[in-house]
C-alpha positions in Angstrom: 67.3 31.8 -16.7 66.9 34.7 -19.1 67.5 38.2 -18.0 66.5 41.7 -19.1 68.4 44.9 -18.7 66.9 48.1 -17.3 69.4 51.0 -17.4 72.3 48.6 -17.5 71.1 46.6 -14.6 70.3 43.0 -15.2 66.8 41.9 -14.1 65.4 38.4 -14.0 62.7 37.6 -16.6 59.2 37.2 -15.0 58.3 33.6 -14.5 55.3 32.2 -16.4 52.3 31.5 -14.3 51.1 28.0 -15.0 47.4 27.3 -15.0 46.3 24.8 -12.3 45.3 21.5 -13.8 42.3 19.6 -12.4 43.5 16.8 -10.3 42.5 13.4 -11.6 41.7 12.2 -8.2 38.9 14.7 -7.7 37.4 14.0 -11.1 37.5 10.2 -10.4 36.0 10.8 -7.0 33.1 12.9 -8.5 32.4 10.2 -11.0 32.4 7.5 -8.4 30.1 9.5 -6.1 27.7 10.0 -9.1 27.4 6.3 -9.8 27.3 5.5 -6.2 24.1 7.5 -5.6 22.4 7.0 -9.0 23.5 3.4 -9.6 21.0 1.7 -7.3 18.2 3.8 -8.7 19.1 3.0 -12.3 19.4 -0.7 -11.5 16.0 -0.7 -9.9 14.6 1.3 -12.8 15.9 -1.3 -15.3 14.8 -4.3 -13.3 11.4 -3.2 -12.1 10.3 -0.9 -15.0 12.1 -1.4 -18.3 12.4 -5.2 -18.2 8.7 -5.7 -17.3 7.7 -3.3 -20.0 9.8 -5.1 -22.6 8.6 -8.5 -21.4 4.9 -7.4 -21.5 5.4 -6.2 -25.1 7.0 -9.6 -26.0 4.4 -11.6 -24.2 1.5 -9.8 -26.0 2.4 -11.6 -29.2 2.3 -15.1 -27.7 -0.3 -17.4 -26.2 0.3 -17.4 -22.4 -2.3 -18.8 -20.1 -1.6 -19.6 -16.5 2.0 -18.8 -17.1 4.2 -15.8 -18.0 6.3 -18.0 -20.2 5.4 -17.6 -23.9 4.2 -20.9 -25.4 2.9 -20.2 -29.0 3.4 -17.2 -31.3 0.0 -15.8 -32.2 0.9 -12.5 -33.8 -1.7 -9.8 -33.3 -4.5 -12.2 -32.2 -4.3 -11.0 -28.6 -4.7 -7.4 -29.8 -7.7 -8.4 -31.9 -9.2 -10.1 -28.8 -8.7 -7.1 -26.5 -10.0 -4.6 -29.1 -13.2 -6.6 -29.8 -13.8 -7.4 -26.1 -17.1 -5.7 -25.0 -16.0 -5.2 -21.4 -12.8 -3.5 -22.4 -14.6 -1.1 -24.8 -17.2 -0.4 -22.1 -14.3 0.4 -19.7 -13.0 3.0 -22.1 -16.5 4.6 -21.9 -16.3 4.5 -18.2 -12.9 6.2 -18.3 -14.3 8.9 -20.5 -17.1 9.6 -18.0 -14.7 9.5 -15.1 -12.2 11.9 -16.8 -15.1 14.3 -17.7 -15.9 14.6 -14.0 -12.6 14.3 -12.2 -10.3 16.4 -14.5 -12.2 19.7 -14.5 -13.4 19.2 -10.9 -9.8 18.6 -9.5 -8.4 21.5 -11.6 -11.0 23.9 -10.3 -10.9 22.8 -6.7 -7.1 22.7 -6.5 -6.8 26.2 -8.1 -9.4 27.6 -5.8 -7.7 26.2 -2.7 -4.3 27.6 -4.0 -5.9 31.0 -4.5 -7.4 31.0 -1.0 -4.2 29.7 0.8 -2.0 32.1 -1.2 -4.0 35.1 0.0 -3.7 34.2 3.7 -1.6 36.4 5.8 -1.3 34.1 8.8 -1.3 30.3 9.3 -0.6 29.8 5.6 1.8 26.9 6.3 -0.8 25.2 8.5 -3.6 25.3 5.9 -1.2 24.3 3.2 -0.2 21.2 5.2 -3.8 20.4 6.1 -5.0 20.4 2.5 -1.9 18.4 1.4 -2.1 15.7 4.1 -4.7 13.5 2.2 -2.1 13.0 -0.5 -0.3 10.7 1.9 -3.3 8.5 2.6 -3.6 5.1 0.9 -6.2 4.9 -1.9 -7.3 1.6 -0.5 -7.8 3.0 3.0 -9.6 6.1 1.7 -11.9 3.9 -0.5 -12.8 1.7 2.5 -13.6 4.7 4.6 -15.8 6.1 1.9 -17.5 2.8 1.4 -18.0 1.7 5.1 -18.4 5.0 6.9 -19.5 7.9 4.7 -21.5 6.3 1.9 -22.6 3.1 3.6 -25.9 2.0 2.1 -27.6 1.6 5.5 -29.0 4.4 7.7 -25.9 4.4 9.9 -23.8 5.8 7.1 -22.8 9.5 7.4 -24.3 10.5 4.1 -27.6 8.7 4.8 -27.7 10.1 8.3 -27.5 13.7 7.1 -30.1 13.0 4.4 -32.4 11.4 7.0 -32.5 14.7 8.9 -34.3 16.2 5.8 -36.6 13.3 5.4 -34.8 11.6 2.5 -34.9 7.8 2.4 -31.7 5.7 2.5 -29.7 5.6 -0.7 -27.8 2.5 -1.8 -24.8 4.4 -3.1 -22.9 1.4 -4.5 -25.5 -1.3 -4.9 -26.7 -0.8 -8.4 -25.9 1.4 -11.4 -29.4 2.9 -11.8 -29.3 5.7 -10.7 -25.5 5.9 -10.9 -24.9 7.3 -7.4 -21.6 5.4 -7.4 -20.0 8.2 -9.4 -20.5 10.6 -6.5 -18.6 8.3 -4.2 -15.7 7.6 -6.7 -15.3 11.3 -7.7 -15.4 12.7 -4.1 -12.8 10.2 -2.8 -10.5 11.0 -5.7 -11.0 14.7 -5.2 -10.1 14.4 -1.5 -7.0 12.4 -2.2 -5.4 14.3 -5.0 -6.5 18.0 -4.8 -3.9 18.9 -2.2 -1.0 17.8 -4.4 -2.1 19.9 -7.4 -2.9 22.8 -5.0 0.8 22.9 -4.1 1.7 23.1 -7.8 -0.6 26.0 -8.3 0.7 27.8 -5.1 4.2 27.5 -6.5 3.1 29.0 -9.8 1.2 31.8 -8.1 4.2 32.8 -6.1 6.2 33.1 -9.3 3.9 35.7 -10.9 5.6 39.1 -10.7 3.9 41.6 -8.5 4.6 44.3 -11.0 1.9 42.9 -13.3 -0.8 43.5 -10.7 0.6 46.9 -9.9 0.5 47.9 -13.5 -3.0 46.6 -13.9 -4.1 48.6 -10.9 -2.7 51.7 -12.4 -4.5 51.0 -15.6 -7.8 50.8 -13.8 -8.2 47.0 -13.5 -10.4 46.0 -10.6 -9.1 43.4 -8.2 -10.9 40.1 -8.4 -12.3 38.7 -11.6 -10.6 41.1 -14.0 -7.1 40.6 -12.6 -7.7 36.8 -12.3 -8.9 36.5 -15.9 -6.4 38.8 -17.6 -3.3 38.3 -15.4 -3.4 35.3 -13.1 -5.0 32.7 -15.4 -2.7 33.5 -18.4 0.3 33.3 -16.1 -0.8 29.9 -14.9 -1.1 28.5 -18.5 2.0 26.2 -18.3 1.1 24.9 -14.8 -2.6 24.3 -15.8 -1.5 22.3 -18.9 0.8 20.2 -16.8 -1.9 19.6 -14.2 -4.4 18.6 -16.8 -2.0 16.2 -18.4 -1.2 14.6 -15.0 -4.9 14.3 -14.2 -5.6 12.6 -17.5 -2.8 10.0 -17.0 -4.0 9.4 -13.4 -7.5 8.9 -14.7 -6.4 6.2 -17.1 -4.5 4.5 -14.3 -7.5 4.5 -11.9 -7.7 1.2 -10.1 -7.7 1.1 -6.3 -10.9 3.1 -5.7 -12.9 1.3 -8.3 -11.7 -2.1 -7.3 -12.4 -1.5 -3.5 -15.6 0.4 -3.9 -17.3 -1.6 -6.7 -15.7 -5.0 -6.0 -16.8 -7.6 -8.6 -19.5 -5.5 -10.2 -19.7 -5.8 -13.9 -20.5 -2.2 -14.5 -18.6 1.0 -13.9 -15.1 -0.5 -14.2 -12.1 1.3 -15.7 -9.6 -0.3 -18.2 -7.1 -1.4 -15.5 -9.7 -3.3 -13.6 -10.8 -5.1 -16.8 -7.1 -6.0 -17.6 -6.7 -7.2 -14.0 -9.6 -9.5 -14.4 -8.4 -10.8 -17.7 -4.8 -11.4 -16.7 -5.4 -12.5 -13.1 -8.9 -13.8 -13.2 -10.1 -17.4 -13.8 -8.6 -17.6 -17.3 -5.3 -15.9 -16.4 -4.7 -14.9 -20.0 -1.4 -13.1 -19.6 -1.0 -12.7 -23.4 -4.3 -10.8 -23.8 -3.7 -8.9 -20.6 -0.3 -7.8 -21.9 -1.8 -6.7 -25.2 -4.4 -4.7 -23.3 -1.6 -3.0 -21.3 0.2 -2.1 -24.5 -2.9 -0.7 -26.0 -3.7 1.4 -22.9 -0.1 2.7 -22.8 -0.2 3.7 -26.5 -3.6 5.4 -25.8 -2.2 7.3 -22.9 0.8 8.5 -25.0 -1.4 9.6 -27.9 -3.9 11.5 -25.7 -1.0 13.1 -23.8 0.7 14.3 -26.9 -2.5 15.6 -28.5 -3.4 17.4 -25.3 0.0 18.9 -24.9 0.0 20.1 -28.5 -3.4 21.6 -28.2 -2.6 23.5 -25.0 1.0 24.4 -26.1 2.8 22.4 -23.4 6.6 23.0 -23.7 6.2 26.0 -26.1 8.5 28.8 -25.6 7.2 32.2 -24.5 8.3 33.8 -27.8 6.2 31.4 -29.8 3.0 32.0 -27.9 
C-alpha cells in the first residue's frame, strides 16, 4: 500500500473507487424475459401472417384449382385473368363509391363526437364508453341486425315502420340495385361500428392541444367556435386526421363482412374481397387466380396509402411543414 506524508506523518493513499459492473445474470434474465413474452407473438406472426403471404405470392404464379398445392407454372396468366375479369373491375368501382361515402362521413362524425365529448364537464367517461361500445360488436352480428330488424324490406322493419307514419310505401332496401338504397344500409352500419374507435383517437389528439394557443387566440380577438376550430383546432389535428383517413381507406379496401351478409349472393354492389372470395372459394376454387387478386389488391392498398400519406404529409416533421 502506498502512503503519502503530511507534515511528516504518513497517511494511507486513498483507495480507488471501482465502478460497479452490470451483473451477467441480470442481463441474461432480461433477455430471457424479453423472448419469453415476445417469442409466442413472433412465432404466431410468422406462422399465421408471413408464411401465408409468401405462400399466396408463390401460388399466384401457378395453376391451382381445388388445391393449394401448385401444379403447373403459368407465370403472369393469373394476373392477366384477374385484371381482365369484369366482376373484379366492377368491384373496384364499388370500392371507390364506398370509400367516397364512408371515409369523409366517418371522419366528420368521429371528429364531431370527439369535440362534443371533449367539451363535457360531467359524465365524460360515460359518453365516451357509450360511443366506443359498438366497436366491440361483431360485423356479422351488426349486419344481421341491420338486415333483419332495421332495414327489413317488409312493413315490420324499423325503417319502413317510421316511414309508414308519414305515408311512405315500404322500401325494399336490399332487394335490387335500382334505386341503390343498399348503400344507405351499408354505410350506416359501418358508421355505427367504427366511428367510436376514431372518436377516441381524436379525443386523445384534442387533449394534447396546448391551452395556451386558445388563450393567445382569445387575447388576439378570435371568437370561440368556428374561428378557433378552423385556425387552431383543425391544424393541430392534421397528423391525427391523416392517420384516420389512411386507416379508413385501408379498412374500406378490406370491407367484406357487411357486404357478404347484407347482399348475400347478389351480383351487384360487391367489393374486391367478396369477388376474390367467390373466385377462390366458389365453384371453380381457383386458388391461383384468387392469390393473384390478393396480391394485386395488396399492392393497390400500398400505393394508395403511400400516395395519400405523401399528399397529406404523414410522418413529416414539424420543421418541414
